[in-house]
C-alpha positions in Angstrom: -3.6 15.1 -3.7 -2.3 12.5 -6.1 -2.4 8.8 -5.3 1.4 8.4 -4.7 1.4 11.4 -2.4 -1.3 9.9 -0.4 0.6 6.6 -0.1 3.5 8.4 1.4 1.3 9.3 4.4 1.1 5.6 5.4 3.5 3.1 7.0 3.4 0.5 4.2 4.6 -3.0 5.0 5.4 -5.2 2.1 4.5 -8.6 3.6 6.4 -10.5 1.0 9.9 -11.5 0.1 9.2 -11.1 -3.5 12.0 -9.2 -5.2 9.7 -8.2 -8.0 7.2 -6.6 -5.7 10.0 -4.7 -3.9 11.3 -3.6 -7.2 7.9 -2.3 -8.3 7.4 -0.2 -5.1 11.0 1.1 -5.3 10.4 2.1 -9.0 7.3 4.2 -8.2 8.9 5.8 -5.1 6.6 4.4 -2.5 8.3 4.3 0.9 7.8 0.9 2.6 9.4 -1.6 4.9 9.6 -5.3 4.3 8.1 -7.4 7.0 7.6 -11.1 6.7 5.6 -13.4 9.0 4.9 -17.1 8.6 1.3 -17.2 7.2 -0.3 -20.2 5.6 -1.1 -19.4 2.0 -3.8 -22.0 1.9 -7.3 -20.8 0.8 -10.7 -22.5 0.5 -10.6 -24.9 -2.5 -13.8 -23.5 -4.0 -12.8 -19.8 -3.6 -13.0 -18.0 -7.0 -9.5 -17.2 -8.3 -10.4 -13.5 -8.4 -10.8 -13.5 -4.5 -7.6 -15.4 -3.6 -5.2 -12.4 -3.5 -7.5 -10.4 -1.3 -8.1 -13.4 1.0 -4.3 -14.0 1.4 -3.6 -10.3 1.9 -6.1 -10.1 4.7 -4.4 -13.1 6.4 -1.1 -11.3 6.2 -2.6 -8.1 7.6 -4.0 -10.1 10.5 -0.5 -11.5 11.2 0.8 -7.9 11.7 -2.3 -6.6 13.5 -0.9 -6.6 17.0 2.1 -4.5 15.8 0.0 -2.0 13.9 -1.5 1.1 15.4 -4.0 3.6 14.0 -3.3 7.2 14.5 -6.1 9.7 14.4 -5.5 12.7 12.2 
């Protein structure tokens, strides 16, 4: 199964109001919903730049964690 086909099996939440990110997902045909929660985008000052995006992504996931469910397949 190809990567994009696998993505269609998931309920993807774009936790960003970025028009460019929305445009990119639309362009490749990935189904998603936009959901925004207030999350501090602060990160530890000594964190390596290569880790910042993942750190902030995890914070956003945690903001949605109460609403997300895991279905067993």
